[in-house]
C-alpha positions in Angstrom: 18.9 3.5 -3.4 21.7 1.3 -4.7 21.2 -2.4 -4.5 17.4 -2.3 -4.4 15.6 -4.6 -6.8 11.9 -4.4 -7.8 10.4 -7.7 -8.7 7.0 -9.3 -8.9 6.0 -10.7 -5.6 6.1 -14.5 -5.1 3.9 -16.5 -2.7 7.0 -17.0 -0.6 7.2 -13.2 0.0 3.8 -13.0 1.8 5.1 -13.2 5.3 7.6 -10.4 4.6 5.0 -8.3 2.8 2.7 -8.7 5.8 5.5 -7.7 8.1 6.1 -4.5 6.0 2.4 -3.7 6.1 2.2 -4.3 9.9 5.2 -2.2 10.8 4.2 0.6 8.4 0.7 0.7 9.8 2.1 0.9 13.3 4.2 3.8 12.3 1.6 5.6 10.2 -2.0 5.1 11.3 -2.4 5.5 15.1 -4.1 8.9 15.5 -5.7 10.3 18.6 -8.1 12.6 16.6 -9.6 9.8 14.6 -9.5 7.3 17.6 -7.1 4.9 15.9 -4.9 3.2 18.5 -1.8 1.0 18.4 -3.9 -1.8 20.1 -6.4 -1.5 17.3 -3.7 -2.1 14.7 -2.2 -5.0 16.7 -5.7 -6.6 16.8 -6.3 -6.0 13.1 -3.1 -7.8 12.2 -3.5 -10.7 14.6 -5.7 -12.5 12.1 -3.5 -11.5 9.1 -0.5 -13.2 10.7 -2.3 -16.6 11.2 -1.0 -19.5 9.1 -4.4 -19.8 7.3 -4.5 -16.2 6.4 -0.9 -16.1 5.2 -1.6 -19.2 3.0 -4.7 -17.5 1.6 -2.8 -14.4 0.7 0.1 -16.5 -0.8 -2.5 -18.3 -3.0 -3.8 -14.9 -4.1 -0.3 -14.0 -5.3 0.1 -17.4 -6.9 -3.1 -17.0 -8.9 -2.9 -13.2 -9.5 -5.3 -12.0 -12.2 -3.9 -10.1 -15.2 -5.5 -6.9 -14.0 -3.6 -7.0 -10.7 0.1 -6.4 -9.9 2.0 -7.0 -6.7 5.6 -5.9 -6.5 8.2 -6.1 -3.8 11.3 -4.0 -3.2 14.2 -6.1 -2.0 17.5 -5.0 -0.4 20.0 -7.7 0.3 17.3 -10.3 -0.3 15.1 -8.7 2.3 11.6 -7.4 1.4 11.7 -3.7 2.5 8.6 -2.5 0.6 5.8 -3.5 -1.6 3.2 -2.2 -4.0 -0.2 -3.4 -5.2 -2.1 -2.1 -8.2 -5.3 -2.8 -10.1 -6.5 -1.8 -13.4 -9.7 -2.1 -15.5 -10.9 -0.5 -18.7 -11.3 3.0 -17.2 -9.2 3.2 -14.1 -5.8 2.4 -12.7 -5.7 2.2 -9.0 -2.6 2.2 -6.8 -4.0 0.3 -3.8 -0.8 0.3 -1.8 2.8 1.4 -1.6 4.3 0.6 1.8 8.0 0.9 2.7 9.5 0.0 6.0 9.8 3.2 8.0 13.6 3.1 8.2 13.7 3.2 4.4 11.4 6.2 3.9 12.9 8.9 1.8 15.4 6.7 0.0 13.6 6.6 -3.3 12.2 3.1 -3.0 8.6 4.3 -3.3 9.5 6.1 -6.5 11.1 2.9 -7.9 7.9 1.0 -7.2 5.8 3.7 -8.8 7.9 3.8 -12.0 7.6 0.0 -12.3 3.9 0.1 -11.7 3.4 2.8 -14.4 4.6 0.2 -16.9 1.6 -2.0 -15.8 -1.0 0.8 -16.0 -3.0 1.8 -19.1 -1.6 5.3 -19.8 -5.0 6.3 -21.3 -6.9 5.6 -18.1 -7.4 7.7 -15.0 -5.0 6.8 -12.2 -6.1 7.1 -8.6 -4.8 6.4 -5.1 -6.5 6.7 -1.7 -4.6 7.8 1.4 -5.4 8.3 5.0 -6.4 12.0 5.2 -3.9 12.6 8.0 -1.0 10.8 6.3 0.7 14.0 5.3 4.0 12.2 4.3 2.2 10.0 1.8 0.1 12.8 0.5 3.3 14.8 -0.1 4.9 11.8 -1.8 1.9 11.4 -4.2 1.8 15.2 -4.8 5.4 15.0 -6.0 4.5 12.2 -8.4 1.8 14.5 -9.9 -1.3 13.4 -7.9 -3.8 16.1 -6.7 -6.5 15.7 -4.1 -10.1 15.5 -5.2 -11.6 16.6 -1.9 -13.5 13.3 -1.7 -13.3 11.6 1.7 -13.9 7.9 1.9 -14.7 5.7 4.9 -14.1 2.2 3.7 -15.3 -0.5 6.2 -12.2 -2.6 5.6 -10.3 0.1 7.5 -12.7 -0.2 10.5 -11.0 -0.8 13.8 -12.2 -3.0 16.6 -13.4 0.2 18.5 -15.6 1.2 15.5 -13.3 4.0 14.3 -12.5 4.0 10.6 -9.4 5.4 9.0 -10.7 8.2 6.7 -9.1 8.4 3.3 -8.8 11.1 0.7 -8.9 10.3 -3.0 -6.1 11.6 -5.2 -6.0 11.5 -9.0 -3.0 11.7 -11.3 -2.9 14.9 -13.4 -2.6 14.1 -17.1 
């Protein structure tokens, strides 16, 4: 998409990053089968949108360790997507790519991915975890060369107020 810039996130971007995350979660994660409701997501983000939590997350970006990367996609100076990645001596992990729903399918995710690849160690295994029912994201990662491992993960950080957990599948990048 023309006019989109990919840059390292700044602490001042945190409110917009959180908004992208919130709106994308609302669009993606409610699921009757897995008992994930819109009200669960509203509740989960209520704390994230407090001044204290936003300041804490801004500080994390300000003091980002060398093994962590946070990028934003901007269009007309508006944050419309972001990406977060981690690496260690053995593994690269794409922990998040979120694009505002109205910009899905415009190539922004691919731009974020290409920039993230420059950060990753090309000799290490690269993984991503995705909600098992997020077929759009799984398709996106498949097109980038990721394959499903069949491993299902239930991470407590994705536990909703009602006790339900967003189940994830682990994908690995084919070499």
